[in-house]
OpenMM code with the backbone's topology and positions (N, CA, C; nanometers):
from openmm import Vec3, app, unit

residues = "TRP GLN LEU THR PRO GLU ALA LEU PRO GLN VAL THR TYR THR ASN LEU SER PRO GLY THR TYR ARG LEU GLU VAL ARG LEU VAL TYR HIS ASP GLY SER VAL ALA ASP GLU VAL HIS THR LEU THR ILE ILE ILE THR PRO PRO PHE TYR LEU THR PRO TRP ALA PHE ILE LEU TYR ALA LEU ALA LEU LEU GLY LEU VAL TRP PHE ALA TYR ARG PHE VAL THR ARG ARG GLN GLN ALA ARG ARG ARG MET GLU ARG MET GLU ALA GLU ALA ARG GLN SER LYS GLU MET GLU GLU MET LYS VAL ASP PHE PHE THR ASN VAL SER HIS GLU LEU ARG THR PRO LEU THR LEU ILE ILE SER PRO LEU ASP ALA MET ILE ARG HIS GLU ASP ASP THR ALA LYS LYS SER ALA LEU THR LEU MET HIS ARG ASN ALA GLN ARG LEU LEU ALA MET VAL ASN GLN ILE LEU ASP PHE ASN LYS LEU GLU ARG GLN GLN PRO ARG LEU HIS LEU SER ASN ALA ASP ILE VAL ALA PHE ILE ASP ASP".split()
positions = [
    Vec3(0.4008, 6.4364, -1.9710),
    Vec3(0.4399, 6.5256, -1.8630),
    Vec3(0.3510, 6.5006, -1.7443),
    Vec3(0.4149, 6.5133, -1.6252),
    Vec3(0.3414, 6.4922, -1.5002),
    Vec3(0.3538, 6.6188, -1.4179),
    Vec3(0.2416, 6.6741, -1.3773),
    Vec3(0.2426, 6.7960, -1.2962),
    Vec3(0.2540, 6.7587, -1.1491),
    Vec3(0.3342, 6.8400, -1.0789),
    Vec3(0.3491, 6.8187, -0.9344),
    Vec3(0.2727, 6.9265, -0.8618),
    Vec3(0.2307, 6.9021, -0.7380),
    Vec3(0.1607, 7.0062, -0.6625),
    Vec3(0.2544, 7.1239, -0.6392),
    Vec3(0.1995, 7.2452, -0.6248),
    Vec3(0.2807, 7.3663, -0.6093),
    Vec3(0.3654, 7.3624, -0.4843),
    Vec3(0.3095, 7.3171, -0.3760),
    Vec3(0.3820, 7.3199, -0.2501),
    Vec3(0.4879, 7.2085, -0.2424),
    Vec3(0.4773, 7.1052, -0.3272),
    Vec3(0.5680, 6.9906, -0.3183),
    Vec3(0.6229, 6.9582, -0.4572),
    Vec3(0.7257, 7.0287, -0.4996),
    Vec3(0.7794, 7.0032, -0.6344),
    Vec3(0.8760, 6.8829, -0.6351),
    Vec3(0.8223, 6.7626, -0.6213),
    Vec3(0.9074, 6.6426, -0.6257),
    Vec3(0.8286, 6.5278, -0.6857),
    Vec3(0.9032, 6.4278, -0.7370),
    Vec3(0.8419, 6.3058, -0.7916),
    Vec3(0.9157, 6.1853, -0.7338),
    Vec3(0.8433, 6.0762, -0.7229),
    Vec3(0.9025, 5.9525, -0.6724),
    Vec3(0.8665, 5.8404, -0.7680),
    Vec3(0.9693, 5.7657, -0.8087),
    Vec3(0.9505, 5.6488, -0.8932),
    Vec3(1.0085, 5.5280, -0.8183),
    Vec3(0.9252, 5.4317, -0.7912),
    Vec3(0.9715, 5.3128, -0.7192),
    Vec3(0.9723, 5.1934, -0.8144),
    Vec3(1.0461, 5.0900, -0.7739),
    Vec3(1.0539, 4.9646, -0.8487),
    Vec3(1.1020, 4.9826, -0.9919),
    Vec3(1.1971, 5.0699, -1.0101),
    Vec3(1.2558, 5.0845, -1.1426),
    Vec3(1.3611, 4.9758, -1.1623),
    Vec3(1.3633, 4.9190, -1.2800),
    Vec3(1.4635, 4.8173, -1.3113),
    Vec3(1.5991, 4.8838, -1.3259),
    Vec3(1.7070, 4.8083, -1.3040),
    Vec3(1.8404, 4.8662, -1.3223),
    Vec3(1.8576, 4.9149, -1.4662),
    Vec3(1.9246, 5.0254, -1.4816),
    Vec3(1.9497, 5.0817, -1.6140),
    Vec3(1.9766, 5.2306, -1.6044),
    Vec3(1.9784, 5.2974, -1.7195),
    Vec3(2.0027, 5.4417, -1.7266),
    Vec3(1.8716, 5.5094, -1.7666),
    Vec3(1.8334, 5.6110, -1.6916),
    Vec3(1.7093, 5.6843, -1.7161),
    Vec3(1.7413, 5.8320, -1.7340),
    Vec3(1.6500, 5.9011, -1.8050),
    Vec3(1.6647, 6.0452, -1.8235),
    Vec3(1.5373, 6.1119, -1.7738),
    Vec3(1.5551, 6.2025, -1.6771),
    Vec3(1.4421, 6.2765, -1.6216),
    Vec3(1.4455, 6.4168, -1.6829),
    Vec3(1.3376, 6.4511, -1.7496),
    Vec3(1.3286, 6.5849, -1.8104),
    Vec3(1.2296, 6.6685, -1.7293),
    Vec3(1.2688, 6.7913, -1.6983),
    Vec3(1.1898, 6.8802, -1.6125),
    Vec3(1.1670, 7.0132, -1.6866),
    Vec3(1.0416, 7.0599, -1.6791),
    Vec3(1.0107, 7.1940, -1.7306),
    Vec3(0.9396, 7.2715, -1.6223),
    Vec3(0.9641, 7.3953, -1.6237),
    Vec3(0.9098, 7.4850, -1.5228),
    Vec3(0.7714, 7.5351, -1.5673),
    Vec3(0.6797, 7.5329, -1.4698),
    Vec3(0.5454, 7.5875, -1.4964),
    Vec3(0.5318, 7.7100, -1.4066),
    Vec3(0.4997, 7.8257, -1.4672),
    Vec3(0.4883, 7.9498, -1.3910),
    Vec3(0.3555, 7.9571, -1.3203),
    Vec3(0.3420, 8.0608, -1.2261),
    Vec3(0.2206, 8.0774, -1.1468),
    Vec3(0.0999, 8.1103, -1.2344),
    Vec3(0.1246, 8.1684, -1.3407),
    Vec3(0.0106, 8.2044, -1.4271),
    Vec3(-0.0308, 8.0890, -1.5164),
    Vec3(0.0401, 7.9718, -1.5064),
    Vec3(0.0056, 7.8525, -1.5821),
    Vec3(0.0816, 7.8376, -1.7105),
    Vec3(0.1660, 7.9350, -1.7446),
    Vec3(0.2428, 7.9210, -1.8679),
    Vec3(0.3605, 7.8273, -1.8441),
    Vec3(0.4038, 7.7546, -1.9465),
    Vec3(0.5095, 7.6547, -1.9375),
    Vec3(0.6338, 7.7113, -2.0049),
    Vec3(0.7475, 7.6935, -1.9407),
    Vec3(0.8742, 7.7417, -1.9946),
    Vec3(0.9160, 7.6513, -2.1100),
    Vec3(0.9825, 7.7087, -2.2069),
    Vec3(1.0294, 7.6319, -2.3229),
    Vec3(1.1547, 7.5501, -2.2911),
    Vec3(1.2275, 7.5933, -2.1952),
    Vec3(1.3559, 7.5296, -2.1635),
    Vec3(1.3313, 7.3992, -2.0854),
    Vec3(1.3956, 7.2890, -2.1269),
    Vec3(1.3831, 7.1578, -2.0622),
    Vec3(1.5174, 7.1249, -1.9982),
    Vec3(1.5144, 7.0944, -1.8708),
    Vec3(1.6349, 7.0522, -1.7997),
    Vec3(1.6345, 6.8985, -1.7940),
    Vec3(1.7509, 6.8391, -1.8176),
    Vec3(1.7624, 6.6927, -1.8205),
    Vec3(1.8550, 6.6461, -1.7086),
    Vec3(1.8122, 6.5391, -1.6425),
    Vec3(1.8923, 6.4767, -1.5363),
    Vec3(1.9055, 6.3281, -1.5716),
    Vec3(2.0301, 6.2829, -1.5837),
    Vec3(2.0537, 6.1405, -1.6126),
    Vec3(2.0649, 6.0655, -1.4805),
    Vec3(1.9898, 5.9588, -1.4687),
    Vec3(1.9870, 5.8780, -1.3460),
    Vec3(2.0302, 5.7351, -1.3831),
    Vec3(2.1292, 5.6848, -1.3122),
    Vec3(2.1771, 5.5477, -1.3356),
    Vec3(2.1420, 5.4640, -1.2128),
    Vec3(2.0655, 5.3600, -1.2352),
    Vec3(2.0297, 5.2678, -1.1276),
    Vec3(2.1115, 5.1405, -1.1485),
    Vec3(2.1972, 5.1143, -1.0532),
    Vec3(2.2821, 4.9949, -1.0649),
    Vec3(2.2071, 4.8745, -1.0083),
    Vec3(2.2312, 4.7567, -1.0656),
    Vec3(2.1630, 4.6367, -1.0156),
    Vec3(2.2236, 4.5948, -0.8813),
    Vec3(2.1499, 4.5201, -0.8008),
    Vec3(2.2080, 4.4688, -0.6764),
    Vec3(2.3234, 4.3728, -0.7108),
    Vec3(2.4111, 4.3490, -0.6159),
    Vec3(2.5325, 4.2718, -0.6443),
    Vec3(2.5011, 4.1316, -0.6975),
    Vec3(2.3877, 4.0742, -0.6580),
    Vec3(2.3577, 3.9385, -0.7020),
    Vec3(2.3007, 3.9328, -0.8442),
    Vec3(2.2797, 4.0487, -0.9065),
    Vec3(2.2316, 4.0517, -1.0451),
    Vec3(2.3345, 4.1121, -1.1403),
    Vec3(2.4569, 4.1315, -1.0940),
    Vec3(2.5617, 4.1878, -1.1802),
    Vec3(2.6177, 4.0789, -1.2708),
    Vec3(2.6806, 4.1186, -1.3814),
    Vec3(2.7416, 4.0182, -1.4707),
    Vec3(2.8468, 3.9334, -1.3989),
    Vec3(2.9220, 3.9942, -1.3066),
    Vec3(3.0220, 3.9163, -1.2330),
    Vec3(2.9554, 3.8096, -1.1469),
    Vec3(2.8404, 3.8430, -1.0905),
    Vec3(2.7676, 3.7449, -1.0097),
    Vec3(2.7218, 3.6286, -1.0968),
    Vec3(2.6731, 3.6596, -1.2179),
    Vec3(2.6296, 3.5524, -1.3081),
    Vec3(2.7478, 3.4653, -1.3515),
    Vec3(2.8628, 3.5261, -1.3694),
    Vec3(2.9831, 3.4476, -1.4017),
    Vec3(3.0168, 3.3546, -1.2848),
    Vec3(3.0092, 3.4079, -1.1624),
    Vec3(3.0343, 3.3240, -1.0444),
    Vec3(2.9312, 3.2120, -1.0326),
    Vec3(2.8035, 3.2437, -1.0626),
    Vec3(2.7005, 3.1401, -1.0590),
    Vec3(2.7320, 3.0295, -1.1597),
    Vec3(2.7725, 3.0697, -1.2797),
    Vec3(2.8052, 2.9706, -1.3830),
    Vec3(2.9242, 2.8857, -1.3400),
    Vec3(3.0275, 2.9506, -1.2836),
    Vec3(3.1443, 2.8749, -1.2368),
    Vec3(3.1060, 2.7803, -1.1237),
    Vec3(3.0221, 2.8272, -1.0328),
    Vec3(2.9783, 2.7413, -0.9217),
    Vec3(2.8987, 2.6223, -0.9740),
    Vec3(2.8130, 2.6474, -1.0720),
    Vec3(2.7351, 2.5396, -1.1312),
    Vec3(2.8261, 2.4396, -1.2013),
    Vec3(2.9230, 2.4903, -1.2770),
    Vec3(3.0189, 2.4001, -1.3434),
    Vec3(3.0977, 2.3202, -1.2403),
    Vec3(3.1390, 2.3869, -1.1323),
    Vec3(3.2114, 2.3163, -1.0268),
    Vec3(3.1257, 2.2078, -0.9629),
    Vec3(3.0002, 2.2389, -0.9395),
    Vec3(2.9090, 2.1411, -0.8814),
    Vec3(2.8894, 2.0214, -0.9739),
    Vec3(2.8718, 2.0495, -1.1020),
    Vec3(2.8569, 1.9415, -1.2000),
    Vec3(2.9838, 1.8566, -1.2033),
    Vec3(3.0998, 1.9221, -1.2006),
    Vec3(3.2275, 1.8492, -1.2037),
    Vec3(3.2419, 1.7609, -1.0793),
    Vec3(3.2104, 1.8154, -0.9601),
    Vec3(3.2207, 1.7357, -0.8375),
    Vec3(3.1212, 1.6195, -0.8395),
    Vec3(3.0014, 1.6434, -0.8903),
    Vec3(2.9025, 1.5352, -0.8993),
    Vec3(2.9531, 1.4259, -0.9930),
    Vec3(3.0106, 1.4668, -1.1058),
    Vec3(3.0656, 1.3705, -1.2016),
    Vec3(3.1763, 1.2887, -1.1363),
    Vec3(3.2678, 1.3561, -1.0666),
    Vec3(3.3790, 1.2870, -0.9997),
    Vec3(3.3260, 1.1911, -0.8933),
    Vec3(3.2263, 1.2358, -0.8189),
    Vec3(3.1686, 1.1513, -0.7149),
    Vec3(3.1089, 1.0247, -0.7752),
    Vec3(3.0314, 1.0417, -0.8818),
    Vec3(2.9667, 0.9267, -0.9459),
    Vec3(3.0715, 0.8322, -1.0047),
    Vec3(3.1724, 0.8870, -1.0732),
    Vec3(3.2734, 0.8000, -1.1334),
    Vec3(3.3553, 0.7278, -1.0266),
    Vec3(3.3897, 0.7950, -0.9200),
    Vec3(3.4647, 0.7279, -0.8126),
    Vec3(3.3808, 0.6197, -0.7476),
    Vec3(3.2540, 0.6477, -0.7319),
    Vec3(3.1658, 0.5473, -0.6718),
    Vec3(3.1540, 0.4250, -0.7623),
    Vec3(3.1431, 0.4483, -0.8933),
    Vec3(3.1366, 0.3363, -0.9876),
    Vec3(3.2673, 0.2578, -0.9864),
    Vec3(3.3802, 0.3284, -0.9798),
    Vec3(3.5087, 0.2598, -0.9737),
    Vec3(3.5184, 0.1757, -0.8474),
    Vec3(3.4743, 0.2310, -0.7354),
    Vec3(3.4778, 0.1554, -0.6095),
    Vec3(3.3873, 0.0327, -0.6184),
    Vec3(3.2709, 0.0487, -0.6798),
    Vec3(3.1791, -0.0643, -0.6951),
    Vec3(3.2417, -0.1721, -0.7830),
    Vec3(3.3050, -0.1299, -0.8952),
    Vec3(3.3721, -0.2263, -0.9824),
    Vec3(3.4865, -0.2956, -0.9105),
    Vec3(3.5612, -0.2182, -0.8311),
    Vec3(3.6732, -0.2756, -0.7564),
    Vec3(3.6227, -0.3797, -0.6565),
    Vec3(3.5110, -0.3478, -0.5876),
    Vec3(3.4528, -0.4433, -0.4925),
    Vec3(3.4034, -0.5690, -0.5644),
    Vec3(3.3388, -0.5508, -0.6784),
    Vec3(3.2901, -0.6663, -0.7544),
    Vec3(3.4070, -0.7531, -0.7991),
    Vec3(3.5162, -0.6879, -0.8428),
    Vec3(3.6350, -0.7624, -0.8856),
    Vec3(3.6949, -0.8389, -0.7673),
    Vec3(3.7021, -0.7733, -0.6506),
    Vec3(3.7561, -0.8403, -0.5319),
    Vec3(3.6682, -0.9592, -0.4914),
    Vec3(3.5354, -0.9400, -0.4989),
    Vec3(3.4449, -1.0498, -0.4657),
    Vec3(3.4605, -1.1650, -0.5636),
    Vec3(3.4759, -1.1328, -0.6927),
    Vec3(3.4955, -1.2379, -0.7935),
    Vec3(3.6264, -1.3118, -0.7687),
    Vec3(3.7323, -1.2365, -0.7352),
    Vec3(3.8601, -1.3004, -0.7056),
    Vec3(3.8494, -1.3884, -0.5823),
    Vec3(3.7763, -1.3416, -0.4803),
    Vec3(3.7587, -1.4216, -0.3589),
    Vec3(3.6812, -1.5493, -0.3897),
    Vec3(3.5754, -1.5368, -0.4719),
    Vec3(3.4988, -1.6552, -0.5117),
    Vec3(3.5872, -1.7539, -0.5878),
    Vec3(3.6660, -1.6982, -0.6803),
    Vec3(3.7539, -1.7832, -0.7602),
    Vec3(3.8590, -1.8497, -0.6720),
    Vec3(3.9134, -1.7751, -0.5772),
    Vec3(4.0119, -1.8314, -0.4849),
    Vec3(3.9497, -1.9419, -0.4000),
    Vec3(3.8268, -1.9185, -0.3540),
    Vec3(3.7587, -2.0202, -0.2739),
    Vec3(3.7328, -2.1451, -0.3572),
    Vec3(3.6911, -2.1258, -0.4819),
    Vec3(3.6674, -2.2408, -0.5693),
    Vec3(3.7969, -2.3185, -0.5930),
    Vec3(3.9071, -2.2459, -0.6140),
    Vec3(4.0361, -2.3130, -0.6336),
    Vec3(4.0743, -2.3910, -0.5082),
    Vec3(4.0516, -2.3317, -0.3914),
    Vec3(4.0841, -2.3992, -0.2667),
    Vec3(4.0004, -2.5258, -0.2509),
    Vec3(3.8716, -2.5162, -0.2857),
    Vec3(3.7858, -2.6339, -0.2790),
    Vec3(3.8310, -2.7406, -0.3767),
    Vec3(3.8756, -2.6985, -0.4947),
    Vec3(3.9252, -2.7961, -0.5925),
    Vec3(4.0512, -2.8647, -0.5403),
    Vec3(4.1391, -2.7884, -0.4740),
    Vec3(4.2598, -2.8490, -0.4172),
    Vec3(4.2237, -2.9505, -0.3103),
    Vec3(4.1327, -2.9118, -0.2217),
    Vec3(4.0925, -3.0028, -0.1144),
    Vec3(4.0289, -3.1280, -0.1739),
    Vec3(3.9437, -3.1108, -0.2760),
    Vec3(3.8824, -3.2267, -0.3419),
    Vec3(3.9883, -3.3156, -0.4057),
    Vec3(4.0895, -3.2523, -0.4669),
    Vec3(4.1972, -3.3295, -0.5284),
    Vec3(4.2720, -3.4111, -0.4232),
    Vec3(4.3094, -3.3467, -0.3128),
    Vec3(4.3808, -3.4189, -0.2075),
    Vec3(4.2932, -3.5292, -0.1474),
    Vec3(4.1643, -3.5035, -0.1366),
    Vec3(4.0730, -3.6055, -0.0847),
    Vec3(4.0696, -3.7257, -0.1779),
    Vec3(4.0573, -3.6985, -0.3070),
    Vec3(4.0534, -3.8084, -0.4044),
    Vec3(4.1843, -3.8867, -0.4036),
    Vec3(4.2966, -3.8159, -0.4005),
    Vec3(4.4262, -3.8836, -0.3970),
    Vec3(4.4389, -3.9645, -0.2684),
    Vec3(4.3925, -3.9072, -0.1574),
    Vec3(4.4010, -3.9773, -0.0292),
    Vec3(4.3187, -4.1054, -0.0314),
    Vec3(4.1998, -4.0988, -0.0906),
    Vec3(4.1181, -4.2203, -0.1017),
    Vec3(4.1892, -4.3242, -0.1879),
    Vec3(4.2522, -4.2774, -0.2947),
    Vec3(4.3240, -4.3699, -0.3835),
    Vec3(4.4445, -4.4317, -0.3128),
    Vec3(4.5095, -4.3583, -0.2218),
    Vec3(4.6246, -4.4125, -0.1491),
    Vec3(4.5814, -4.5028, -0.0343),
    Vec3(4.4673, -4.4745, 0.0227),
    Vec3(4.4231, -4.5474, 0.1411),
    Vec3(4.3990, -4.6956, 0.1107),
    Vec3(4.3344, -4.7220, -0.0009),
    Vec3(4.3021, -4.8612, -0.0350),
    Vec3(4.4283, -4.9463, -0.0520),
    Vec3(4.5277, -4.9032, -0.1322),
    Vec3(4.6484, -4.9880, -0.1435),
    Vec3(4.7229, -5.0016, -0.0107),
    Vec3(4.7227, -4.8957, 0.0708),
    Vec3(4.7922, -4.9046, 0.1986),
    Vec3(4.7283, -5.0101, 0.2897),
    Vec3(4.5959, -5.0126, 0.2944),
    Vec3(4.5303, -5.1147, 0.3774),
    Vec3(4.5556, -5.2539, 0.3206),
    Vec3(4.5664, -5.2638, 0.1883),
    Vec3(4.5954, -5.3938, 0.1271),
    Vec3(4.7400, -5.4358, 0.1513),
    Vec3(4.8295, -5.3404, 0.1768),
    Vec3(4.9694, -5.3729, 0.2078),
    Vec3(4.9829, -5.4103, 0.3550),
    Vec3(4.9124, -5.3385, 0.4419),
    Vec3(4.9275, -5.3596, 0.5866),
    Vec3(4.8774, -5.4974, 0.6296),
    Vec3(4.7654, -5.5427, 0.5751),
    Vec3(4.7101, -5.6732, 0.6159),
    Vec3(4.8076, -5.7878, 0.5890),
    Vec3(4.8650, -5.8014, 0.4680),
    Vec3(4.9607, -5.9108, 0.4478),
    Vec3(5.0867, -5.8941, 0.5331),
    Vec3(5.1289, -5.7664, 0.5578),
    Vec3(5.2460, -5.7459, 0.6421),
    Vec3(5.2211, -5.7974, 0.7834),
    Vec3(5.1010, -5.7736, 0.8365),
    Vec3(5.0664, -5.8261, 0.9693),
    Vec3(5.0803, -5.9786, 0.9714),
    Vec3(5.0283, -6.0433, 0.8693),
    Vec3(5.0348, -6.1897, 0.8636),
    Vec3(5.1798, -6.2378, 0.8505),
    Vec3(5.2596, -6.1677, 0.7707),
    Vec3(5.3992, -6.2073, 0.7509),
    Vec3(5.4786, -6.1890, 0.8796),
    Vec3(5.4508, -6.0813, 0.9543),
    Vec3(5.5232, -6.0568, 1.0799),
    Vec3(5.4892, -6.1671, 1.1809),
    Vec3(5.3628, -6.2089, 1.1866),
    Vec3(5.3222, -6.3120, 1.2819),
    Vec3(5.3854, -6.4472, 1.2502),
    Vec3(5.4085, -6.4755, 1.1221),
    Vec3(5.4603, -6.6067, 1.0834),
    Vec3(5.6109, -6.6085, 1.0632),
    Vec3(5.6756, -6.4947, 1.0705),
    Vec3(5.8204, -6.4891, 1.0465),
    Vec3(5.8961, -6.5235, 1.1740),
    Vec3(5.9950, -6.6129, 1.1582),
    Vec3(6.0777, -6.6531, 1.2717),
    Vec3(6.2146, -6.5855, 1.2678),
    Vec3(6.2595, -6.5475, 1.1506),
    Vec3(6.3907, -6.4838, 1.1364),
    Vec3(6.3803, -6.3399, 1.1888),
    Vec3(6.4628, -6.3044, 1.2873),
    Vec3(6.4546, -6.1726, 1.3514),
    Vec3(6.4939, -6.0604, 1.2572),
    Vec3(6.5879, -6.0814, 1.1683),
    Vec3(6.6292, -5.9757, 1.0747),
    Vec3(6.5155, -5.9446, 0.9784),
    Vec3(6.4524, -6.0517, 0.9247),
    Vec3(6.3392, -6.0311, 0.8339),
    Vec3(6.2205, -5.9702, 0.9095),
    Vec3(6.2005, -6.0212, 1.0327),
    Vec3(6.0890, -5.9713, 1.1136),
    Vec3(6.1084, -5.8226, 1.1448),
    Vec3(6.2344, -5.7820, 1.1711),
    Vec3(6.2650, -5.6411, 1.1981),
    Vec3(6.2368, -5.5556, 1.0741),
    Vec3(6.2762, -5.6036, 0.9574),
    Vec3(6.2518, -5.5298, 0.8324),
    Vec3(6.1023, -5.5209, 0.8046),
    Vec3(6.0306, -5.6325, 0.8264),
    Vec3(5.8857, -5.6315, 0.8047),
    Vec3(5.8158, -5.5373, 0.9034),
    Vec3(5.8646, -5.5352, 1.0280),
    Vec3(5.8075, -5.4447, 1.1279),
    Vec3(5.8307, -5.2989, 1.0881),
    Vec3(5.9507, -5.2702, 1.0359),
    Vec3(5.9799, -5.1341, 0.9875),
    Vec3(5.8873, -5.0975, 0.8722),
    Vec3(5.8679, -5.1896, 0.7802),
    Vec3(5.7770, -5.1648, 0.6673),
    Vec3(5.6335, -5.1426, 0.7187),
    Vec3(5.5945, -5.2258, 0.8155),
    Vec3(5.4600, -5.2141, 0.8714),
    Vec3(5.4404, -5.0789, 0.9402),
    Vec3(5.5419, -5.0370, 1.0199),
    Vec3(5.5318, -4.9090, 1.0910),
    Vec3(5.5235, -4.7927, 0.9911),
    Vec3(5.6043, -4.7951, 0.8853),
    Vec3(5.5995, -4.6875, 0.7841),
    Vec3(5.4682, -4.6881, 0.7066),
    Vec3(5.4163, -4.8051, 0.6771),
    Vec3(5.2868, -4.8134, 0.6095),
    Vec3(5.1769, -4.7576, 0.7005),
    Vec3(5.1862, -4.7876, 0.8308),
    Vec3(5.0888, -4.7335, 0.9264),
    Vec3(5.0983, -4.5809, 0.9332),
    Vec3(5.2221, -4.5303, 0.9307),
    Vec3(5.2400, -4.3849, 0.9331),
    Vec3(5.1797, -4.3205, 0.8076),
    Vec3(5.2041, -4.3819, 0.6915),
    Vec3(5.1435, -4.3304, 0.5685),
    Vec3(4.9909, -4.3334, 0.5775),
    Vec3(4.9363, -4.4422, 0.6298),
    Vec3(4.7911, -4.4524, 0.6446),
    Vec3(4.7395, -4.3456, 0.7412),
    Vec3(4.8139, -4.3201, 0.8489),
    Vec3(4.7726, -4.2152, 0.9435),
    Vec3(4.7733, -4.0784, 0.8754),
    Vec3(4.8748, -4.0509, 0.7919),
    Vec3(4.8784, -3.9222, 0.7196),
    Vec3(4.7619, -3.9101, 0.6229),
    Vec3(4.7312, -4.0192, 0.5533),
    Vec3(4.6173, -4.0174, 0.4611),
    Vec3(4.4888, -3.9922, 0.5397),
    Vec3(4.4749, -4.0561, 0.6534),
    Vec3(4.3563, -4.0347, 0.7369),
    Vec3(4.3492, -3.8903, 0.7866),
    Vec3(4.4648, -3.8323, 0.8181),
    Vec3(4.4648, -3.6913, 0.8602),
    Vec3(4.4170, -3.6008, 0.7468),
    Vec3(4.4609, -3.6297, 0.6246),
    Vec3(4.4148, -3.5491, 0.5103),
    Vec3(4.2635, -3.5627, 0.4955),
    Vec3(4.2117, -3.6843, 0.5100),
    Vec3(4.0673, -3.7046, 0.4997),
    Vec3(3.9939, -3.6350, 0.6144),
    Vec3(4.0519, -3.6403, 0.7345),
    Vec3(3.9907, -3.5701, 0.8476),
    Vec3(3.9922, -3.4188, 0.8251),
    Vec3(4.1020, -3.3704, 0.7686),
    Vec3(4.1101, -3.2269, 0.7391),
    Vec3(4.0003, -3.1870, 0.6409),
    Vec3(3.9770, -3.2704, 0.5418),
    Vec3(3.8704, -3.2416, 0.4457),
    Vec3(3.7352, -3.2383, 0.5150),
    Vec3(3.7134, -3.3311, 0.6097),
    Vec3(3.5865, -3.3302, 0.6845),
    Vec3(3.5728, -3.2007, 0.7641),
    Vec3(3.6842, -3.1564, 0.8233),
    Vec3(3.6795, -3.0313, 0.8995),
    Vec3(3.6510, -2.9124, 0.8092),
    Vec3(3.7038, -2.9162, 0.6874),
    Vec3(3.6789, -2.8059, 0.5932),
    Vec3(3.5328, -2.8020, 0.5509),
    Vec3(3.4721, -2.9169, 0.5376),
    Vec3(3.3339, -2.9246, 0.4902),
    Vec3(3.2320, -2.8970, 0.6005),
    Vec3(3.2672, -2.9276, 0.7242),
    Vec3(3.1729, -2.9128, 0.8348),
    Vec3(3.2334, -2.8222, 0.9402),
    Vec3(3.1479, -2.7820, 1.0320),
    Vec3(3.1969, -2.7075, 1.1470),
    Vec3(3.2577, -2.8088, 1.2439),
    Vec3(3.3828, -2.7900, 1.2785),
    Vec3(3.4463, -2.8890, 1.3665),
    Vec3(3.3922, -2.8798, 1.5092),
    Vec3(3.3893, -2.9946, 1.5733),
    Vec3(3.3494, -3.0007, 1.7140),
    Vec3(3.4684, -3.0518, 1.7930),
    Vec3(3.4881, -2.9967, 1.9062),
    Vec3(3.5992, -3.0334, 1.9913),
    Vec3(3.5582, -3.1503, 2.0800),
    Vec3(3.6353, -3.2594, 2.0731),
    Vec3(3.6124, -3.3763, 2.1571),
    Vec3(3.7332, -3.3918, 2.2480),
    Vec3(3.7130, -3.3691, 2.3742),
    Vec3(3.8216, -3.3780, 2.4699),
    Vec3(3.8357, -3.5213, 2.5191),
    Vec3(3.9604, -3.5608, 2.5457),
    Vec3(3.9848, -3.6940, 2.6013),
    Vec3(4.1110, -3.6892, 2.6848),
    Vec3(4.1192, -3.7770, 2.7800),
    Vec3(4.2386, -3.7897, 2.8625),
    Vec3(4.3342, -3.8861, 2.7928),
    Vec3(4.4630, -3.8510, 2.7928),
    Vec3(4.5621, -3.9381, 2.7298),
    Vec3(4.6946, -3.9215, 2.8027),
    Vec3(4.7827, -4.0182, 2.7801),
    Vec3(4.9157, -4.0150, 2.8390),
    Vec3(5.0064, -3.9393, 2.7419),
    Vec3(5.0421, -3.8146, 2.7739),
    Vec3(5.1202, -3.7299, 2.6858),
    Vec3(5.2618, -3.7831, 2.6666),
    Vec3(5.3171, -3.8466, 2.7692),
    Vec3(5.4535, -3.8993, 2.7610),
    Vec3(5.4595, -4.0119, 2.6584),
    Vec3(5.3626, -4.1010, 2.6635),
    Vec3(5.3582, -4.2120, 2.5678),
    Vec3(5.3362, -4.1589, 2.4256),
    Vec3(5.2537, -4.0559, 2.4156),
    Vec3(5.2274, -3.9953, 2.2850),
    Vec3(5.3545, -3.9369, 2.2266),
    Vec3(5.4297, -3.8642, 2.3080),
    Vec3(5.5538, -3.8014, 2.2611),
    Vec3(5.6577, -3.9085, 2.2286),
    Vec3(5.6663, -4.0135, 2.3123),
    Vec3(5.7596, -4.1228, 2.2832),
    Vec3(5.7268, -4.1892, 2.1502),
    Vec3(5.5985, -4.2054, 2.1232),
    Vec3(5.5592, -4.2689, 1.9979),
    Vec3(5.5969, -4.1832, 1.8808),
] * unit.nanometer
topology = app.Topology()
chain = topology.addChain("A")
for resn in residues:
    res = topology.addResidue(resn, chain)
    for name in ("N", "CA", "C"):
        topology.addAtom(name, app.Element.getBySymbol(name[0]), res)
């Protein structure tokens, strides 16, 4: 029991935790005798909104949501990384295939170039020594087609050089009409 001063019959309790409390009061008379009768007052202190069970449920849901979003973020990032790695591997593989094709055409072009030069030289000699115009015309046609094939092979080889190195532009003056006629 706690006695209060006569002039101020009140009590103050601060910092009470949330819950249900019972305040029991007995009357003390002027002569100092205490009454037998006890009066009871039930006091309910509610917790602040951030400490209620509903708040804790919301906190748990927010935490679960945060964990879920973090998981989704990490998995999407890993998928994007895998997708990029796959694209890079495909690009590397495509580049390697392209290089293999160019190497193949280069090798074939080298193999074609040698027989073509061996065909053109005797054709030149045959054209110079041929007196029959029909045969000379046929030999000239063969020579021109062999030269065209050799020019195409040389273009393939030049293309390979351009693929391997940075090309440089070499300007020259030429007769465009003669070029087109040819």
